[in-house]
N, C-alpha and C positions, 0 to 999 in steps of 0.2 A: 504493500500500499503507500502511495505517495506520503514523503516525510517520516515514514519509519526509518528506524536503524535497528540494527540486531546486533546484540553482543558477542556471539558467537558466528563466525564465517568458517565455514567447510568448503573444501575444494577437493574434488578428485573425479574419479570415472564412473558416471551414473549407468547401471547395468540393470537390465531386465533377468532375474534369475528364473531358469527354467528348470525346476528342481523335482526330481523323481527319484523312485527307490529301484536300485539296479543289483547286479550280482559279478561276480568274479569275470563271467564270461563276457559282459558289457564293457567292462574295465580293460580286460585284454584286447577286444576288439580295436578300442581307440588309443591302447598303449597308455592306459592311466594308471596312478597308484591309487590306493584305497583312500589315503590320507593327503592331499596335496593340494596346490594350487597353481597352475600354469596358464600361458597363453597359449591359444590355439594356433594350430598350424593347419596346412591343408587337409591333412590326414583326419583332423578331428571335426570338419565341419559338418558332417552328416550326424552328429550326437544330438543337436539340438532337436532336430525333427523326429529323431527315433525316441528321443524321451517325450515328446510330445504324443508320439502316436502310439508308443507301446509300453509306456512306464508310467501312465496316469499322471503326468507332470503337472505341477502348480506352476503359474507365473506370479512372482513375487518382486517387488520393488528392491533393489539390492545395488551393491557396491559399497565397498567398505564405508567410506567415508558419508555416503548417505544414509547408510544403516546407523551410523554414528549420530548424523543428525536428527534422524527421526527418535534414537534413543534419548539424547540430549534434550530435545523439545519436550519429550513426555515428562521430564522431571523437572523442567525449568518453567518461570511464568511464560505466559503467551507472548507471542512475538519475539523471541529471543535467539531464535536460529536462521541462518540463510544458507543456501547451499549453491555452488557454483559448478557448472560441467557441460558436456556437449550430448545431445541425443539428436535422433534421427527425426524426421518430419513424417512420423508414421503413428500407428495406433498403439504400438509399444511405449513410443515417448509418451503419448498420451497418458499411458497407464500410470507412467511414473510421476508426471505432473499431478495427476489426481490422488495417488498415493502421498505426496509431500503436501499437496493442499489438505488434505484429510487430517494429515498430522501437524498441522499449522505452522509448516517451514515454508518460507520465501525463497523460491527459486529464481535464479537468473541463469537459465539455460542458453547456451549458444546452441542454434537450430542448424544442423547441416543437410543441406538439400541432396546431397548426393550417396552418402554412407547412411544405413539403417541405424535404429538405436542399438547400441552395444547388449550383448548377453552373456550371461554365464551359465553353462550347463553345470548341474549339480548333481551328482550321483551319489546317493546315499546307500551304503552298504553296511548293515548293522549300526555302529556308532561312529562309523567313518565317513567322511564328506571329502569327495574329491570335486575340484572345482576346475573348469576349463572354460577361459574367457576369451570371446572373440569381441575385441574393443569396438571395431568398427567406428560408428559416430563419436565414441568416447575417446577415439585417439586423434581426433580432429579438433580438439579445442585450441584454441590461439589465444596469444597475448593480448592482440587488439581489441577482443571480447572484453576481456578483465578492465582494460584501460577505457572503455567508453565513460563518459562521466558520470552516468548515473548508476553505473556498476562500481567504478572505483570510488565514489561518494559513500557507497554502502561498505566497501572494505575499510576505508577510512575511520568510519565510524564505528567499526566492530573492536572489541577489547581483547578478545581470544581468538587464535586462528588454529583449525586442524586441518592440515593438508595430509591426506593420504599418500602413501610412499608408492602406491601404485602408480600415481600421477607422475613418477619419475621416468616413467617409460613414454610419457605424452608431451608435457609441455613445461620444461624446466624453467624457461624464462617467467613464466606465470607464477610458479612456485617461489622464484627469487623475488619478484617484485613485492609479493605477499610477505615474504622473509624479511627484506629490508623494511618494508613498512613497518613490521612489529619490532624489528631491533632498534630503529632510529627513535622510536618513540616508546620505548620499554613497554611493549605490551607482551603477552604471552603468545609465544609461537610453538605450538605442538606439531610433532610430525609423528605418525604412526610409526616412521622410522625404518622398520625392515620389511613388514608385510608377508613376505615369503622368502625362501632360501635364494630364488632366483634374483631377486633384487640387489642384495649386495654382491652377489656373484657375478651377473652380466651389466648391471647397472652401477658398477662401483664408482665410476667418474661422476656420475649425477649425484649419487648419495654423499659423495665427498664434497661436491659443491655446496649442498643445503646443509649438511651436519653442522657447520659452525653457527648456524642460526637456529638450531632446534634447542628448545628449552626442555623438552620432554621427548624421550625415545620410548617406545613400546616394542616389545618382540618376544618370541620364545626362545628356546634353548636351540632348537635347530638352526634358525635365524641367525642367532649370535654366534653359532659356531661357524655359519657360512661366512659371516662378516669378518670374525677373527681369522680364518684362513686367507682371505683377501688382503688382510693388513701384514701378514707374515708372523703373526703371534705365534709362539711356541708353546702355547696353552691350551687345553680343552676345558679349564676351569671356568664355569659360568661366573662365578663371582670375581674372577681376574678379569674376564673378558668385560663385564659390567663396567668394573672400575675404569678400566683403559677406554672405554667408550665414553664414559661421564667426563673425564678428564681431557678429551679431545679438544682443540682450539675453539673457543668461542667468540663471536664478536660483540655480543650484548654481555659485559663482564658484571652488569648490575642484578643479572639473574643467573642462578645456578643452573646446570644441567641434571635433570633425573633421569636415570635410565631403569627401567623396569622389565625385568626378563622373567617369564612364567617357564614352568618346567611342568606342566600337567598337574600330577599330583605330588611333586616334589615342591619344596618351599620355592615361592617367589622370590627373585633377588633384586634388591634396590641399592643402587649407588649412586651418589650425588657428588657431582664435582666439588672439588676442595675439602672433601671429609674423607678421612682415611678409612672409617669403618664402612662396610659394606654390610647391609642388613638383609635378614632371611626372614620370610614369613610364612609360616606353616599352612599348608592348604588343606581343608576339612575334606576328607575323602567321603564319596558317598557311593551308595551301592550301584553297580554297574546296571542294574536293572531301571535305575532312575536317571540314566544318561541320556539325553536326547540324540546328541552327536558331539564329536570332538571339537568342532570348530566354533569358536567363541564369539564369531561376527556374525553368525546366521541369523 
C-alpha cells in the first residue's frame, strides 16, 4: 500500500513447490539423493510433470526466503514484511502472489515475460525431502528492478534484511546493494549464509563477496563442512569451523557476526565474532514417528 514501510525486507528466489510422495525408484530415475537440494539440469526436467501426474503432488508457495517472509509475518505485527524476487507471467506466479497476499506480505515482484515461474520438485520419501529446483524466472532478477525509486524507497526504510543464499546463483549485485545499505546505516543484515552444500562449493567467490556484510550466518553441519573445505581448513570440528566463520573480516564493525550451525539431533553450535567461547545448545530429540520431514525450511 502507498506510504507503507516494512521493517523486514527479504530477497531471494520465489518458487512454486511441486511436492509429492515418492520412492527410491523415482529418486534413482532422476539421479536424486533422498535428503538433498540441487539445481535442476536437463535430465531432471521431467520430474515436475511426473510428480503432478503420478504422485498426487500439491502446489505450495515456496522458496526459502519467501517461506521465511511468510513465517516472520505470522509472528510480527501486520504490514511488517516485504518480499522481492522474480516470477513469470503465468498462473503459477499468480498462485505465489495470492499466497503472499493472504499471509499479509507486501511483494515487489519483477515479472519476466519470457521465463515461467520457477519451480521446485519436492520428493518426500519417509522423513527425507529431496528438492530439485528449476529457477526459470527466479533466475532473471535484475538490479535495475531493485533500483526503481518506489522499490528502493521501501528497501531504505527497512531495518532488517534477510537475503537467502540461493540468490547467490542469481543476482549478486542486488545482494550487494542491500548489503551496503545495511552496513552504511548500521542495520541488521542477515544472510541465510550457506543454504546447501553446493553454494559454498560452486559459488565460493560469490559467497566470499557478501560474507563481510553478514551479521548472521545460518547453516547445517554438511554445509559448514563444505565451506571449510573450500577455505582449506584442516579441521572437521563444527565448533572450530563456526568460530573461523564468525571471525572472517567484516565491514560493519559496530555489529558482531553470529554463526549458527545445526547438526540434526546433535547440539546446535553458536559462535560470535570477538568471543573466544563457542556455545553448544542441546537439541531435544523427538520420537521418529512425530517427524514430518528432515528439511526445516518446508
